[in-house]
C-alpha positions in Angstrom: 73.8 -13.9 -14.0 70.5 -13.1 -11.9 69.5 -16.4 -10.1 66.2 -18.1 -12.0 64.2 -18.0 -8.8 64.8 -14.3 -8.2 63.6 -13.5 -12.1 60.1 -12.1 -11.8 57.1 -14.4 -13.0 55.6 -13.2 -16.4 52.1 -11.9 -15.8 48.8 -13.4 -16.8 48.5 -13.4 -20.5 45.9 -10.7 -21.5 43.5 -13.0 -23.2 43.5 -15.1 -19.7 43.6 -12.1 -17.9 40.5 -11.1 -20.1 38.2 -14.2 -19.2 38.6 -13.4 -15.2 35.9 -10.6 -15.8 33.8 -12.6 -18.1 34.0 -15.4 -15.5 33.0 -13.7 -12.3 29.9 -11.8 -14.4 29.0 -15.3 -15.5 28.9 -16.3 -12.1 26.9 -13.5 -10.7 24.3 -13.8 -13.4 24.0 -17.5 -12.6 23.3 -16.6 -9.1 21.4 -13.9 -9.7 19.1 -16.0 -11.8 19.0 -19.0 -9.4 17.7 -16.4 -6.3 15.1 -15.0 -8.8 14.0 -18.6 -9.3 13.9 -19.3 -5.6 12.4 -15.5 -5.2 9.3 -16.1 -7.6 8.6 -19.5 -6.0 8.6 -18.3 -2.6 4.5 -18.4 -2.3 4.5 -16.4 0.5 3.2 -13.0 -0.5 0.6 -12.8 2.1 2.2 -15.3 5.0 6.1 -14.2 5.0 6.0 -10.6 3.2 9.6 -10.2 4.8 11.0 -13.0 3.9 10.1 -12.3 -0.1 11.5 -9.0 0.6 15.0 -10.7 1.7 14.9 -12.5 -2.0 14.3 -9.5 -3.6 17.3 -7.6 -1.5 19.2 -10.6 -2.6 18.4 -10.5 -6.2 19.1 -6.4 -5.9 22.3 -6.9 -4.4 23.3 -9.8 -6.7 22.0 -7.6 -10.3 23.9 -4.7 -8.9 27.2 -6.8 -8.8 26.4 -8.6 -11.9 26.0 -4.8 -13.8 29.4 -3.6 -11.9 31.8 -6.8 -12.7 30.3 -6.2 -16.7 32.8 -2.8 -16.8 35.9 -5.1 -16.9 34.5 -7.4 -19.6 36.1 -7.1 -23.3 33.9 -4.9 -25.5 33.6 -7.8 -28.0 31.7 -10.1 -25.2 29.3 -7.5 -23.7 26.9 -8.1 -26.0 26.4 -11.8 -26.4 26.8 -11.8 -22.7 23.9 -9.0 -22.2 21.5 -11.2 -24.5 22.3 -14.5 -22.3 21.6 -13.1 -18.8 19.0 -11.0 -20.5 17.4 -14.5 -21.6 18.3 -16.0 -18.3 16.5 -13.3 -16.0 13.5 -13.5 -18.2 13.5 -17.0 -17.7 13.5 -16.9 -14.3 10.3 -14.7 -14.4 8.9 -18.1 -15.7 9.8 -20.3 -13.0 6.7 -20.3 -10.9 2.7 -19.2 -10.9 2.2 -15.0 -10.8 3.6 -14.4 -7.2 2.7 -10.7 -6.0 -0.1 -9.6 -8.3 -3.3 -10.5 -9.8 -3.5 -8.3 -12.9 -2.7 -11.3 -15.5 -6.1 -13.2 -14.2 -7.7 -9.7 -15.7 -5.8 -9.5 -18.6 -6.7 -13.2 -19.3 -10.6 -12.7 -18.8 -10.2 -9.7 -21.3 -8.7 -11.8 -24.0 -11.3 -14.2 -23.2 -14.2 -12.0 -23.5 -13.4 -10.4 -26.4 -13.1 -14.0 -28.4 -16.1 -14.7 -27.5 -17.3 -11.2 -29.0 -18.3 -9.5 -25.9 -16.4 -5.9 -25.6 -14.5 -5.9 -22.0 -15.8 -2.3 -21.5 -19.5 -3.0 -21.0 -19.5 -6.4 -18.5 -18.0 -6.8 -15.1 -16.3 -10.3 -14.6 -19.0 -10.9 -11.9 -21.8 -10.2 -14.6 -24.1 -13.5 -14.7 -24.3 -13.0 -18.4 -20.9 -14.0 -19.0 -21.2 -17.4 -16.2 -20.8 -19.5 -19.8 -17.1 -17.8 -19.7 -16.3 -19.4 -16.7 -13.9 -21.9 -15.7 -12.6 -23.6 -12.4 -9.1 -21.6 -12.9 -10.4 -18.0 -13.0 -13.7 -19.1 -11.3 -13.0 -21.7 -8.5 -16.4 -23.2 -7.1 -14.5 -25.7 -4.4 -14.6 -24.5 -0.7 -10.6 -25.4 -0.5 -9.7 -23.6 -3.7 -11.9 -20.1 -2.5 -10.4 -20.4 0.8 -6.9 -19.3 -1.1 -5.6 -15.7 -0.6 -6.6 -13.2 -3.2 -10.2 -14.7 -4.0 -13.3 -12.8 -3.8 -16.9 -14.1 -3.7 -19.3 -13.7 -6.7 -22.2 -15.7 -6.0 -22.5 -18.3 -3.2 -20.0 -20.9 -3.6 -18.2 -19.3 -6.4 -15.1 -17.3 -6.1 -12.6 -15.4 -8.7 -9.2 -15.2 -8.9 -9.5 -11.6 -10.8 -9.4 -8.3 -8.6 -12.2 -6.0 -8.5 -14.8 -8.2 -10.5 -17.6 -6.0 -10.2 -16.2 -3.4 -12.2 -15.3 -2.8 -15.7 -12.0 -3.2 -17.1 -9.7 -0.3 -17.1 -7.4 -1.0 -19.7 -6.8 1.2 -22.8 -7.3 -0.6 -26.3 -3.7 -1.6 -27.2 -3.3 -3.5 -23.8 -7.2 -5.0 -24.8 -5.8 -5.9 -28.1 -2.6 -7.7 -26.9 -4.7 -9.5 -24.3 -6.9 -10.7 -27.2 -4.0 -11.5 -29.4 -2.5 -13.8 -26.2 -5.8 -15.6 -26.2 -6.0 -16.1 -29.6 -2.6 -17.5 -29.9 -2.6 -19.6 -26.7 -3.3 -23.3 -27.1 -6.0 -24.6 -24.5 -5.6 -24.8 -20.8 -2.2 -22.6 -20.9 -3.7 -20.7 -18.0 -1.1 -18.2 -16.9 1.7 -19.2 -19.0 0.6 -17.8 -22.1 0.7 -14.2 -20.8 3.9 -15.0 -19.0 5.9 -15.9 -22.2 4.4 -12.8 -23.4 6.0 -11.5 -20.9 9.5 -12.5 -21.4 9.4 -11.6 -25.2 8.4 -8.5 -24.5 11.3 -7.7 -22.1 14.1 -9.5 -24.4 12.6 -7.7 -27.1 13.1 -4.3 -25.3 16.7 -5.5 -24.7 17.2 -5.9 -28.2 16.0 -2.4 -28.9 17.7 -0.7 -26.0 20.5 -2.3 -27.3 20.0 -1.0 -30.8 19.5 2.7 -30.3 22.7 2.4 -28.0 25.1 1.2 -30.9 23.4 3.6 -33.6 24.6 6.1 -31.1 27.9 4.8 -30.1 27.2 4.4 -27.1 28.2 1.7 -24.3 26.2 -1.1 -24.7 26.6 -2.1 -21.2 23.9 0.6 -19.7 21.1 -2.0 -21.2 22.3 -4.3 -18.4 20.1 -2.2 -16.2 16.9 -2.9 -17.8 18.1 -6.6 -19.0 19.4 -8.0 -15.7 17.2 -6.1 -13.5 15.1 -8.3 -11.0 12.1 -5.8 -11.5 11.9 -7.1 -15.1 11.8 -10.7 -14.3 9.2 -10.4 -11.2 7.1 -7.5 -12.8 7.4 -7.8 -16.9 7.6 -11.6 -16.8 6.3 -13.7 -13.8 3.2 -11.4 -13.1 3.2 -10.6 -16.8 1.8 -6.9 -16.6 1.4 -5.3 -19.8 3.6 -2.3 -18.5 6.2 -4.1 -20.4 4.6 -4.1 -23.7 4.2 0.0 -23.0 8.0 0.0 -22.4 8.9 -1.5 -25.4 6.4 1.3 -27.5 8.1 3.6 -25.4 11.8 3.1 -26.0 11.3 2.6 -29.9 9.2 6.0 -30.0 12.4 7.6 -27.9 14.5 5.7 -30.3 13.2 7.2 -33.6 11.6 10.4 -32.4 15.0 12.6 -32.6 15.2 12.0 -36.6 11.5 11.0 -37.1 9.2 13.1 -35.2 6.3 12.1 -36.7 6.8 8.2 -36.4 7.8 8.8 -33.1 4.9 10.5 -32.1 2.8 7.4 -33.4 4.8 4.9 -31.5 4.0 7.5 -28.2 0.4 7.3 -28.9 0.7 3.5 -29.2 2.8 3.3 -25.7 -0.1 5.9 -24.3 -2.9 3.8 -25.4 -1.1 0.3 -23.7 -0.6 2.2 -20.7 -1.5 5.8 -19.6 1.7 6.4 -18.0 4.2 7.0 -20.8 2.5 10.2 -21.6 5.0 11.4 -19.0 7.8 10.9 -21.5 6.1 13.5 -24.3 8.2 16.6 -22.8 11.4 15.0 -22.8 10.6 14.1 -26.5 9.9 17.7 -27.1 13.2 19.2 -25.3 14.2 22.0 -27.3 11.3 22.3 -29.7 10.9 26.5 -30.0 8.0 26.3 -32.3 4.5 24.8 -32.3 5.0 23.5 -36.0 7.5 21.3 -34.4 5.4 20.2 -31.7 2.5 19.6 -33.6 4.5 17.1 -35.6 5.0 14.9 -32.5 1.6 15.8 -30.9 -0.8 15.3 -33.3 0.1 11.7 -34.6 0.1 10.7 -30.8 -3.3 12.4 -30.4 -4.9 10.0 -33.4 -3.3 7.2 -32.8 -4.5 6.9 -29.2 -8.1 8.4 -30.8 -8.1 5.7 -33.4 -7.0 2.8 -31.0 -9.6 3.8 -29.1 -12.2 3.9 -31.9 -12.8 0.4 -32.7 -13.9 0.1 -29.1 -16.6 2.9 -28.7 -17.8 1.5 -31.5 -18.4 -1.6 -30.2 -19.4 -0.9 -26.5 -22.6 0.5 -25.0 -20.5 1.6 -21.9 -17.5 4.3 -21.1 -14.4 3.0 -22.9 -12.6 4.3 -19.9 -14.2 1.8 -17.5 -13.1 2.1 -13.9 -10.4 4.4 -14.6 -11.7 7.1 -12.6 -12.9 4.7 -10.0 -9.1 3.6 -9.7 -7.6 7.3 -9.2 -10.0 7.8 -6.5 -9.6 4.3 -4.8 -5.5 4.7 -4.9 -5.9 7.8 -3.1 -4.7 10.2 -5.9 -7.5 12.9 -5.4 -7.6 12.3 -1.6 -3.9 13.7 -0.3 -4.7 12.3 3.3 -5.9 8.6 1.8 -2.8 6.0 1.6 0.7 6.5 0.6 -0.1 9.4 -2.0 2.4 12.4 -1.6 4.3 10.4 1.2 7.3 13.0 0.7 5.4 16.3 0.3 2.9 15.8 3.2 6.2 15.1 5.4 6.9 19.2 5.0 3.3 20.3 3.8 -0.6 20.2 4.8 -2.4 17.5 3.4 -4.4 19.8 1.0 -1.1 21.5 -0.1 0.3 18.1 -1.4 -1.6 18.1 -4.9 -1.2 21.5 -5.7 2.4 20.9 -4.7 2.3 18.0 -7.2 1.5 20.0 -10.3 3.6 23.0 -9.6 6.4 20.8 -9.2 5.8 19.0 -12.2 5.3 22.0 -14.4 8.2 23.4 -13.1 10.2 20.6 -14.2 8.5 20.1 -17.6 9.6 23.8 -18.0 13.1 23.0 -17.3 13.4 19.8 -19.4 11.3 21.8 -22.5 13.9 24.6 -22.1 17.1 23.2 -21.0 16.9 19.5 -22.6 19.4 18.1 -25.1 17.0 17.2 -28.1 19.4 14.8 -28.9 18.7 13.0 -26.3 14.7 13.0 -25.2 15.7 10.0 -22.6 17.3 12.3 -20.2 14.9 14.7 -20.2 11.8 11.7 -19.7 13.6 10.1 -17.2 14.1 13.5 -15.1 10.1 14.4 -15.3 9.5 10.4 -14.6 11.3 9.8 -12.0 10.1 13.4 -10.2 6.7 12.4 -10.7 7.1 9.1 -9.1 8.8 10.9 -6.3 5.9 13.1 -5.6 3.1 10.8 -6.1 5.0 7.8 -4.1 2.9 5.2 -5.8 2.5 1.6 -4.3 2.8 -0.7 -7.3 6.2 -1.6 -7.9 5.7 -2.1 -11.5 5.2 1.5 -12.5 8.8 1.5 -12.0 9.6 -0.6 -15.1 9.3 2.5 -17.5 11.9 4.2 -15.4 14.2 1.3 -15.6 14.3 1.7 -19.2 14.9 5.0 -19.0 17.8 4.1 -17.1 19.2 1.6 -19.2 19.0 4.5 -22.5 20.5 7.0 -20.4 23.2 5.6 -17.6 21.9 7.6 -14.3 22.1 4.7 -12.4 20.9 6.1 -9.1 16.9 6.6 -10.2 16.8 2.9 -10.0 16.6 3.4 -6.4 12.8 4.7 -7.3 12.3 1.2 -8.6 13.7 -0.3 -5.3 11.4 1.7 -3.2 8.3 0.7 -5.2 9.4 -2.7 -4.7 10.0 -2.4 -0.8 6.6 -0.4 0.0 4.5 -3.2 -2.2 5.8 -6.1 -0.6 7.3 -4.9 2.8 5.2 -2.0 3.8 3.5 -4.7 6.5 6.5 -6.2 8.3 8.3 -2.8 8.0 5.6 -0.3 9.4 3.5 2.6 8.7 6.6 4.7 7.8 8.2 2.4 4.7 6.6 4.3 2.3 8.4 7.9 3.4 11.2 5.9 4.1 11.6 4.1 1.0 11.1 6.6 -1.1 13.3 9.0 0.9 16.5 7.1 0.7 15.6 7.3 -3.2 15.3 10.6 -3.2 18.5 10.7 -1.2 20.4 9.1 -3.9 19.1 10.8 -6.6 20.9 13.9 -5.1 23.6 12.2 -4.1 24.0 10.9 -7.6 23.5 14.3 -9.1 26.2 15.8 -7.0 29.0 13.4 -7.6 28.1 13.8 -11.0 28.0 17.7 -11.3 31.3 17.6 -9.4 33.1 15.0 -11.5 32.2 17.5 -14.7 33.3 20.3 -12.8 37.0 18.3 -12.0 37.1 17.2 -15.6 36.2 20.5 -17.3 38.5 22.2 -15.3 40.6 24.6 -17.6 38.5 23.5 -20.7 35.8 25.7 -22.3 32.6 24.1 -21.7 31.1 22.4 -24.9 27.8 23.6 -26.6 25.6 21.2 -24.5 26.8 22.5 -21.1 24.2 22.2 -18.6 21.7 20.7 -20.6 19.4 17.7 -19.1 21.9 14.3 -19.9 24.8 16.2 -20.3 26.7 14.2 -17.6 30.0 12.0 -17.8 29.6 8.5 -19.5 28.8 5.7 -17.0 32.0 3.8 -18.1 35.0 4.2 -20.1 35.7 1.6 -22.7 37.0 -2.0 -21.8 39.3 -3.5 -23.7 
């Protein structure tokens, strides 16, 4: 007879063992939320950008660990945990005033101007005719308040928090309508918090939309965590309240319906483009596999019609151009001058400056053609991710909030290596001064290397899994890689 001390001890009960990954994920999300709160309250963007970058690095590390831990969470608990984490991360962005961007001050001003009956495209914030709309929040008038960072003098003794106060707005009409709506719904004196709350609601709505799309496809909902828990969402969509969050919501909705309802998808794409012009890069993915002009027109004509209809009220209302400072902004950011700033940084490592713009055009045309010819029409977000990510790597933008669209595409598609582009944008925006002049090249170069490494690993895994088997009908298509996670119990 066996001695009692020699008998094998029973292992942990399956139910108890299932609680361990849930508990670990909750702890990591709690830590992530705490770090994000500390980051958005660390008012040192101008005085200690290196310290702020350290908080960002901690947040991204915890984010990666939390998403990795989610792999072991039982399937029935994934969605509640995802939604709870999304609320916590979005709530963290509300913990302080806008930290690294003054764009939301322009949003608030544009909403106020519209409520007063003036087109935001007609008069710049510094226009003396708009003096009755000024208040001490957007237009400080004390020496102490005007001595703060990111203040622009507009008159003797008066400054403003609004960036570029002497030029007209550049935001498209759906964005302007959103600013007016937030102003209309906000109680007096709420200041920046109304736009931040709007950003939090929009960010959470994107999470819900992602989960609905993934569920309808029968896909693993865990990939939605790449958006729901992403530090960029808390910082850029909520704390800085960038209108990009609204454009992402409309873009995700468009990608979710365009396969089955092409005209509706086109209309939603039109709304997204009229909120922020960047979603226009998604259209090649939506046209993947389309061979007939009639089918393309079913998508493109509603998109163009919605953009035109959105602009029409402002065209009739405004005396000035409804494109505002858009052309000047593009020139200011160096997109027309390849030798200016950090644009086209990777291309300029290997090509003369004068060749950069033609190389971008040629590269983007090649990627668009590849997506159109080889893309999976059932997964338009996969081709859209390739086009969008390639555009970022070729153009190397300096504003981190642009990558919110790319983060949502990763959440739909699952190729997490593209998140390196979002990390690169944050490093460039916050760390360019403390890290030195090569920051753009190094950050985006590492992001590009991560994308290539991810592609190679997926290709190798696909070849290994397909040994001895006949290739499927979509073999070689964009987005035909391996699923990110296997199903958990």
